[in-house]
C-alpha positions in Angstrom: 16.4 15.7 12.5 15.9 12.1 13.6 13.6 11.9 16.7 14.7 9.4 19.3 12.2 6.7 20.0 11.7 3.9 22.9 13.0 0.6 21.7 9.3 -1.2 22.5 7.3 1.2 19.9 7.9 -0.2 16.4 7.5 2.1 13.4 7.0 5.9 13.1 3.2 5.5 12.5 2.6 3.8 16.1 4.8 6.4 17.8 2.7 9.3 16.5 -0.7 7.6 16.8 0.1 6.5 20.5 1.4 10.0 21.7 -0.9 12.3 23.5 1.4 14.9 23.5 0.8 18.0 21.0 -1.4 15.4 19.0 -3.8 18.5 18.0 -0.7 20.6 17.1 0.7 17.6 14.7 -2.7 17.3 13.0 -3.5 20.9 12.5 0.2 21.0 10.8 -0.1 18.2 8.6 -3.8 19.5 7.7 -2.7 22.8 6.7 0.2 21.6 4.5 -2.3 19.3 2.7 -5.0 22.3 2.2 -7.7 19.9 3.3 -10.5 22.2 3.4 -10.0 23.3 0.0 -10.1 19.5 -1.2 -12.9 18.6 0.7 -15.0 21.5 -0.2 -15.3 19.6 -3.9 -17.5 17.2 -2.7 -20.1 19.2 -0.5 -22.9 18.7 -3.6 -23.0 14.9 -2.0 -24.9 16.1 0.9 -28.0 18.5 0.7 -28.2 19.7 4.5 -27.0 19.4 8.0 -23.3 19.1 9.1 -20.9 20.3 6.0 -19.1 17.6 4.3 -15.7 19.0 5.0 -16.3 18.6 8.8 -17.6 15.2 8.8 -14.4 14.1 6.5 -11.8 16.1 8.6 -13.4 14.2 11.7 -13.3 10.9 10.2 -9.7 11.7 9.3 -8.5 12.6 12.6 -10.3 10.5 15.1 -8.0 7.5 14.7 -5.1 9.8 16.3 -7.3 10.2 19.3 -7.1 6.3 19.9 -10.5 6.0 18.7 -10.9 2.6 17.0 -14.2 3.7 15.0 -16.7 6.2 14.8 -19.0 4.9 17.8 -16.0 5.2 20.3 -15.0 8.5 19.1 -18.7 9.7 20.3 -19.2 7.4 23.0 -16.1 8.5 24.8 -16.6 12.3 24.6 -13.8 13.0 22.4 -16.0 14.4 19.6 -17.6 16.8 22.3 -13.9 17.9 23.2 -12.8 18.8 19.9 -15.9 20.7 19.6 -17.3 18.5 17.1 -21.3 18.6 17.4 -24.1 16.1 16.6 -24.4 12.6 16.7 -22.6 9.7 14.9 -25.2 8.9 12.5 -24.4 11.7 10.0 -20.9 10.4 9.8 -21.8 6.9 9.2 -24.3 7.9 6.6 -21.4 9.9 4.7 -19.2 6.9 4.9 -21.9 4.9 3.4 -23.0 7.7 0.7 -22.7 5.7 -2.7 -22.6 9.3 -4.5 -19.4 10.5 -2.7 -16.4 9.3 -5.1 -13.9 8.2 -2.9 -11.5 7.3 -5.7 -11.4 11.0 -6.8 -10.6 12.0 -3.1 -7.5 9.6 -2.9 -6.1 10.8 -6.2 -6.3 14.6 -4.8 -4.8 14.1 -1.8 -2.2 11.8 -3.3 -1.1 14.6 -5.9 -1.0 17.0 -3.0 1.8 14.9 -1.4 3.5 14.4 -4.7 3.6 18.3 -5.0 4.8 18.8 -1.7 7.8 16.4 -2.2 8.6 18.3 -5.1 8.3 21.9 -3.5 10.7 20.6 -0.7 13.0 18.6 -3.1 12.7 20.5 -6.0 13.1 17.5 -8.1 12.0 14.1 -7.4 15.2 12.0 -7.5 15.5 8.4 -8.0 13.5 5.6 -10.0 9.7 6.3 -10.3 7.1 3.3 -10.4 4.1 2.0 -10.3 3.1 -1.1 -8.1 0.2 -3.5 -8.3 -0.3 -6.0 -5.5 -3.4 -7.5 -3.4 -4.1 -8.4 0.2 -6.7 -10.0 1.8 -9.2 -7.9 4.0 -10.6 -10.7 6.6 -14.2 -10.2 7.9 -16.1 -11.7 10.5 -19.6 -11.8 9.2 -21.2 -13.2 6.3 -23.8 -10.2 6.4 -21.3 -7.9 5.2 -22.4 -6.8 1.6 -20.5 -8.4 -1.1 -18.4 -10.6 1.0 -16.9 -14.0 -0.3 -14.8 -16.8 0.8 -11.2 -15.5 -0.5 -8.1 -17.6 -0.9 -4.9 -16.1 0.9 -2.3 -17.2 -0.9 0.5 -16.3 1.8 -1.3 -18.5 4.7 -2.7 -20.7 2.1 -6.1 -20.6 4.1 -9.7 -19.8 2.6 -11.0 -16.8 4.7 -13.9 -14.6 4.7 -13.6 -11.3 3.6 -12.4 -9.3 0.4 -9.4 -9.3 -1.9 -7.9 -5.5 -1.7 -5.8 -4.7 -4.9 -4.0 -1.6 -4.6 -2.0 0.5 -7.0 0.7 2.5 -5.6 3.1 5.1 -6.7 6.7 4.9 -5.6 8.3 8.6 -5.9 11.8 7.6 -5.6 11.7 7.6 -1.7 8.2 6.7 -0.5 5.6 4.6 -1.3 2.0 6.6 -2.0 -1.3 4.8 -2.6 -3.0 6.3 -5.3 -5.9 3.7 -6.0 -7.4 0.4 -5.0 -10.5 -1.8 -5.5 -12.2 -4.6 -3.3 -13.0 -7.9 -5.0 -14.8 -10.8 -3.9 -13.9 -14.6 -5.3 -16.6 -16.5 -7.1 -14.8 -19.8 -6.8 -14.1 -22.1 -9.5 -15.0 -25.9 -8.2 -18.6 -25.2 -8.7 -18.4 -23.4 -12.1 -16.2 -26.5 -13.3 -18.9 -29.1 -11.9 -21.6 -27.0 -13.8 -19.7 -26.8 -16.9 -19.1 -30.4 -16.9 -22.8 -31.1 -16.2 -23.6 -28.6 -19.2 -21.3 -30.4 -21.5 -22.9 -34.0 -20.4 -26.3 -32.8 -21.1 -25.2 -31.5 -24.5 -23.7 -35.1 -25.2 -26.7 -36.9 -24.0 -28.9 -34.8 -26.3 -26.6 -35.4 -29.4 -26.5 -39.0 -28.3 -30.2 -39.2 -28.3 -30.8 -37.4 -31.1 -28.4 -39.5 -33.1 -30.2 -42.8 -31.6 -33.7 -41.4 -32.6 -32.3 -40.5 -36.4 -30.9 -43.9 -36.7 -34.2 -45.7 -35.2 -36.0 -43.7 -37.8 -33.8 -44.9 -40.8 -34.3 -48.4 -39.6 -37.9 -48.1 -39.5 -38.0 -46.8 -43.0 -35.9 -49.7 -44.5 -38.2 -52.3 -42.7 -40.7 -50.8 -44.3 -39.1 -51.0 -47.7 -38.3 -54.5 -46.9 -41.9 -55.2 -46.5 -43.0 -53.6 -49.5 -40.1 -55.5 -51.5 -41.5 -58.6 -50.1 -45.0 -58.3 -50.9 -44.1 -57.0 -54.4 -41.9 -60.7 -54.6 -45.1 -62.7 -53.7 -46.8 -61.2 -56.8 -43.9 -61.7 -59.1 -40.3 -63.1 -58.8 -37.1 -62.0 -60.3 -33.5 -62.5 -59.6 -32.8 -58.7 -59.5 -35.8 -58.3 -57.0 -34.2 -61.1 -54.7 -30.9 -59.5 -55.0 -32.6 -55.8 -53.8 -34.3 -57.7 -51.0 -31.0 -59.5 -50.0 -29.2 -56.1 -49.9 -31.8 -54.4 -48.0 -31.7 -57.1 -45.6 -28.0 -56.8 -45.1 -28.5 -53.0 -44.7 -31.1 -53.3 -42.1 -28.7 -55.8 -40.1 -26.1 -53.0 -40.3 -28.4 -50.6 -39.2 -29.9 -52.6 -36.3 -26.1 -53.1 -35.1 -25.7 -49.3 -35.3 -28.9 -48.5 -33.4 -28.0 -50.9 -30.5 -24.4 -49.4 -30.4 -25.8 -45.9 -30.2 -28.3 -46.8 -27.6 -25.6 -48.3 -25.5 -23.5 -45.0 -25.9 -26.7 -43.1 -25.0 -27.2 -44.8 -22.0 -23.4 -44.5 -20.9 -24.0 -40.7 -21.5 -26.9 -40.7 -19.3 -24.9 -42.0 -16.4 -22.1 -39.6 -17.2 -24.7 -37.0 -16.9 -26.3 -38.4 -13.6 -22.8 -38.3 -12.0 -22.1 -35.0 -13.3 -25.4 -33.5 -11.6 -24.4 -35.4 -8.5 -21.2 -33.7 -8.6 -22.9 -30.5 -8.9 -25.2 -31.2 -5.8 -22.0 -32.0 -3.9 -20.3 -29.2 -4.9 -23.2 -26.8 -4.1 -22.8 -27.7 -0.5 -18.9 -28.4 -0.3 -18.0 -25.2 -2.3 -21.1 -22.9 -3.1 -20.3 -19.7 -5.3 -18.5 -17.1 -3.2 -18.2 -19.7 -0.7 -21.4 -18.9 1.0 -24.6 -20.9 1.3 -27.9 -19.7 -0.4 -29.2 -18.8 3.0 -26.3 -17.0 3.9 -26.1 -15.1 0.5 -29.8 -14.2 1.4 -28.8 -12.6 4.6 -26.4 -10.5 3.1 -26.6 -6.6 3.2 -28.0 -5.0 -0.1 -28.1 -1.3 -0.3 -31.6 -0.7 -1.8 -30.8 3.1 -2.3 -27.6 2.6 -4.3 -28.2 4.4 -7.8 -26.9 3.2 -11.1 -24.3 4.6 -12.4 -23.3 6.1 -9.0 -19.6 5.9 -7.9 -20.8 3.3 -5.6 -22.7 1.2 -8.0 -19.2 1.4 -10.2 -17.5 0.1 -7.3 -19.9 -2.9 -6.4 -19.7 -3.9 -10.6 -15.9 -3.6 -10.1 -15.9 -6.5 -7.2 -16.9 -8.9 -9.7 -14.3 -8.0 -12.7 -11.1 -9.8 -13.2 -8.4 -8.2 -11.7 -6.4 -8.1 -15.0 -9.1 -5.8 -16.2 -9.1 -3.4 -13.1 -5.5 -3.2 -13.4 -5.5 -1.7 -16.9 -8.3 0.8 -16.0 -6.1 1.8 -12.7 -2.8 2.3 -14.6 -4.9 4.6 -17.5 -6.4 6.4 -14.5 -2.9 7.1 -12.8 -1.2 8.1 -16.2 -4.1 10.7 -16.8 -3.9 12.0 -13.5 -0.1 12.8 -13.9 1.5 9.5 -12.2 3.9 8.6 -15.0 6.5 5.8 -13.6 9.5 4.5 -15.3 8.5 1.3 -14.7 5.5 -1.0 -13.7 6.1 -3.7 -11.2 4.3 -6.8 -10.9 4.9 -10.2 -9.2 3.7 -13.8 -10.7 0.3 -13.2 -10.0 -0.1 -10.5 -12.2 2.0 -10.5 -14.8 0.6 -11.7 -18.1 1.0 -11.1 -21.7 -2.2 -9.3 -22.1 -1.0 -6.7 -19.3 2.4 -6.3 -21.0 0.3 -5.5 -24.4 -1.6 -3.0 -22.7 1.4 -0.9 -21.0 3.3 -1.2 -24.2 0.6 0.6 -26.0 1.4 3.8 -24.1 4.3 4.2 -26.2 4.7 7.8 -26.0 5.4 7.5 -22.1 8.2 4.7 -22.5 7.1 2.9 -19.7 9.1 -0.4 -18.9 7.9 -3.4 -17.1 9.9 -5.6 -14.4 7.6 -8.6 -13.2 8.3 -12.2 -12.0 7.1 -14.8 -14.0 6.1 -18.2 -13.0 8.2 -20.9 -14.0 5.2 -22.7 -15.8 4.3 -23.7 -19.3 4.2 -20.3 -21.0 6.7 -20.1 -23.5 8.9 -17.7 -25.4 10.3 -17.1 -28.8 14.1 -17.9 -28.3 15.6 -16.1 -31.9 18.9 -18.2 -31.5 17.3 -21.6 -31.8 14.4 -20.2 -33.5 12.0 -22.3 -30.9 9.4 -21.5 -28.6 10.5 -22.6 -25.2 9.6 -22.1 -21.5 11.7 -20.5 -18.9 12.8 -23.9 -17.6 13.8 -25.2 -20.9 15.7 -21.7 -21.4 17.7 -22.5 -18.2 18.6 -25.8 -19.2 19.5 -24.7 -22.7 21.8 -21.6 -21.7 22.9 -23.0 -18.4 26.5 -22.5 -19.5 26.0 -18.9 -19.7 25.2 -18.7 -16.3 26.8 -15.9 -14.3 27.7 -14.9 -10.7 26.5 -11.9 -8.5 28.8 -11.5 -5.3 26.6 -8.7 -4.3 23.4 -10.5 -4.3 25.2 -13.8 -3.5 23.2 -15.0 -6.6 23.5 -17.2 -9.7 21.7 -15.9 -13.0 21.3 -16.3 -16.6 20.2 -13.6 -19.0 18.4 -14.7 -22.0 17.0 -12.1 -24.7 13.7 -13.5 -26.0 10.3 -12.7 -27.5 7.2 -12.3 -25.5 4.4 -12.1 -27.8 5.5 -9.5 -30.4 7.7 -7.8 -27.6 11.4 -8.0 -27.4 12.4 -8.7 -23.5 15.0 -9.8 -21.4 14.3 -13.1 -19.1 16.5 -13.4 -16.2 16.5 -16.6 -14.5 17.7 -16.4 -11.0 18.9 -18.5 -8.1 19.6 -16.6 -4.7 21.6 -18.4 -2.4 22.4 -22.2 -2.8 19.2 -23.7 -1.5 16.6 -21.4 -3.3 14.6 -22.6 -6.4 15.0 -21.1 -9.7 12.9 -17.8 -10.5 12.3 -15.8 -13.3 12.1 -11.8 -13.7 11.2 -10.4 -16.8 11.7 -7.0 -18.2 11.0 -4.8 -21.2 14.3 -2.6 -20.6 16.9 -4.0 -22.9 19.6 -1.8 -21.1 18.9 -3.2 -17.6 21.7 -5.4 -16.0 21.4 -7.9 -13.2 22.2 -5.4 -10.2 20.0 -2.8 -11.6 17.0 -5.3 -12.3 17.2 -6.3 -8.4 17.3 -2.7 -7.3 14.3 -2.0 -9.1 12.3 -5.0 -8.2 12.7 -4.5 -4.7 11.0 -1.3 -5.0 7.8 -3.7 -5.2 8.5 -4.5 -1.4 7.5 -1.3 -0.4 3.7 -2.2 -1.0 4.3 -4.9 1.4 5.5 -2.6 3.8 2.3 -0.4 3.3 0.0 -3.4 3.7 1.5 -4.1 7.4 1.6 -0.3 8.4 -1.4 0.3 7.2 -3.6 -2.7 8.8 -1.6 -2.5 11.8 -1.6 1.4 12.9 -4.3 2.5 10.6 -6.8 0.0 11.2 -7.5 -0.4 7.3 -9.9 -3.3 6.6 -11.3 -3.3 9.9 -14.6 -1.4 9.4 -17.4 -3.2 10.8 -20.1 -1.6 8.5 -22.2 -4.0 6.5 -22.7 -1.6 3.6 -19.9 -1.8 0.8 -19.7 1.6 0.2 -18.8 2.0 3.9 -15.8 -0.4 3.3 -14.8 1.6 0.4 -15.0 4.9 2.4 -13.3 3.2 5.5 -10.3 2.1 3.4 -9.9 5.6 1.8 -9.6 7.1 5.0 -7.1 4.8 6.2 -5.0 5.5 2.9 -5.6 9.2 3.2 -3.8 9.0 6.7 -1.1 6.9 5.5 -0.4 9.6 2.8 -0.3 12.3 5.5 1.7 10.6 8.2 4.1 9.8 5.0 4.6 13.4 4.9 4.8 13.9 8.6 7.4 11.3 8.5 9.4 13.1 5.8 9.3 16.1 8.1 10.1 14.6 11.5 11.5 11.2 11.2 13.6 10.6 7.9 12.9 7.9 5.8 12.7 4.5 7.6 9.8 2.2 7.0 8.3 -0.7 8.9 9.5 -2.9 12.1 12.9 -3.9 11.3 13.8 -0.6 9.4 12.5 1.3 12.6 15.1 -0.7 14.7 18.2 -0.1 12.3 17.4 3.8 11.9 19.8 5.1 14.6 22.6 3.0 13.1 21.9 4.1 9.2 21.4 7.9 9.3 23.7 8.6 6.5 21.8 6.5 4.1 18.3 6.0 2.9 17.5 3.0 5.2 15.7 0.9 2.5 19.2 0.7 0.7 21.0 -0.2 3.7 18.9 -2.9 4.7 18.9 -4.0 1.1 22.8 -4.4 1.2 22.9 -5.9 4.8 20.0 -8.5 3.6 21.9 -9.8 0.9 25.0 -10.4 2.9 23.5 -12.4 5.6 20.8 -14.1 3.3 22.0 -17.6 3.9 21.8 -17.5 7.7 18.4 -15.9 7.8 16.8 -18.3 4.7 17.9 -21.2 7.1 16.1 -19.8 10.0 12.6 -19.2 8.1 13.2 -22.0 5.6 12.2 -19.7 2.6 13.8 -18.3 -0.6 15.5 -15.0 -0.5 12.6 -13.2 -2.4 9.9 -14.9 -0.3 12.1 -13.9 3.1 11.7 -10.2 2.7 8.2 -10.3 2.6 7.9 -12.3 5.4 10.2 -10.0 7.6 7.6 -7.6 6.7 4.6 -9.3 7.8 5.5 -10.7 11.0 7.1 -8.7 13.7 8.4 -12.0 15.9 10.2 -12.8 12.9 11.9 -9.5 12.6 12.8 -9.8 16.1 14.7 -13.3 16.0 16.4 -11.6 12.6 17.5 -8.7 14.2 19.2 -10.9 17.1 21.0 -13.0 14.5 22.6 -10.1 12.5 23.1 -7.4 15.3 26.8 -8.6 15.0 26.8 -7.9 11.5 25.3 -4.5 11.9 28.1 -3.7 14.6 30.7 -4.7 12.4 29.5 -2.6 9.4 28.7 0.6 11.5 32.3 0.0 12.6 33.8 0.0 9.2 
């Protein structure tokens, strides 16, 4: 049964965290459901003496719910003593920074337990199952934090100090479950481009100088030959010898011209090299590697005790890997652990032919892909015209086949194409009158436009996760300098999210996010996500006019910004009243 909540409180997570009443009883209830002691016992081997790993992990898991922002506050305010948790804060920091503890395995175990609880409660997981990938910036304040770098926040357009958090989540038909993640730093491309340009210029100078020297050597040989021929002509004259001398002089003139030309080219190449070297020096100051100066990089924390091939060492190596490669590994791990989806969902930042090839290699799993693609230069083979065309060219070519969807107030063109060796359907879409054309690709050849939109909107659940985990569970707020501690703290936040998801299922229903929470009382007969989705499209033009964004970006803006959510609620409250009355 849905509990009544005060209007000023946003989200069930905040309601639970800020409530002082029966917090201990609620936590005990959740921990029993998840059999936490049994799961944590499997990691006792990472610590040989002192406080048990199970007790430390349990304390790390519950301290947030006693309004402790970090380990220090938990002990400083005496909450640890009141909960009969002995010792100092040091063992807790030590375990959080332990490179031998496999936080990834721990997260998978708890996620699998949640999936089991849902299956026990509902007997069968109904609805669409999906794996979703997306990233989000984790901002840091100190460059001394290990592996931190300047990263680009593509939402705000700013460069900030921190990490990129890449998350793999599982949608079980009604809830989002984080099952894997990685932290990345960004090397930056400007300095690498400048260095590549400099190295290319060096190669050109080297080749130019080599060609000039070879030509000079040939010219010297010709001059020596001419000298010998003239000496011979003084001893003995003949027409043949005179012609030979004449030819040799012409050859020398040609060689001299070529030598001068190569010398000039060599000088030009040397000047280009000087400019390239200066550019490198400028970029080293303006955009250094990882966005940090050499002095700042030297000041960064380094864990000297991290052993090679330990879980922590793997995480460090992963931080510099390409995200596409990490996505492949995450997907493979998820499938091996039993999280088999109907669909894998991407936005345009991740969708690529390489990932599509990899996903379709799981041919026995029949996994389909739905992903937004960029309206760029990527070409698709059109079997009708037998041409390779971009999405924009396909839109122009098949504009007369455009259809309308009243439900989504959208225009769309469905085009069967070949992407690499895969037969796919490309939906070229415009939502509303003022939005830009976008393209969504799917490998599900039986999918129509309404089904496509209903599946793709599942991807927004990961945006809800980022918002709630950062705002209420302090995900990414760890102030430790150790990279292993950063991994551990984010894992703890995800474990808390998983457990609160189950608590929410038992006590609050299925609403998500700040906007959804305010609508819960009016939509108890429907899953709030579906209700909001229908209502959202009915008023999309009004909302889009206020925020000046297109429809697919609008929902993410609502999720991220509480103030914007409040403005939209004021706008749509009459619409809600009419729908409820109907």
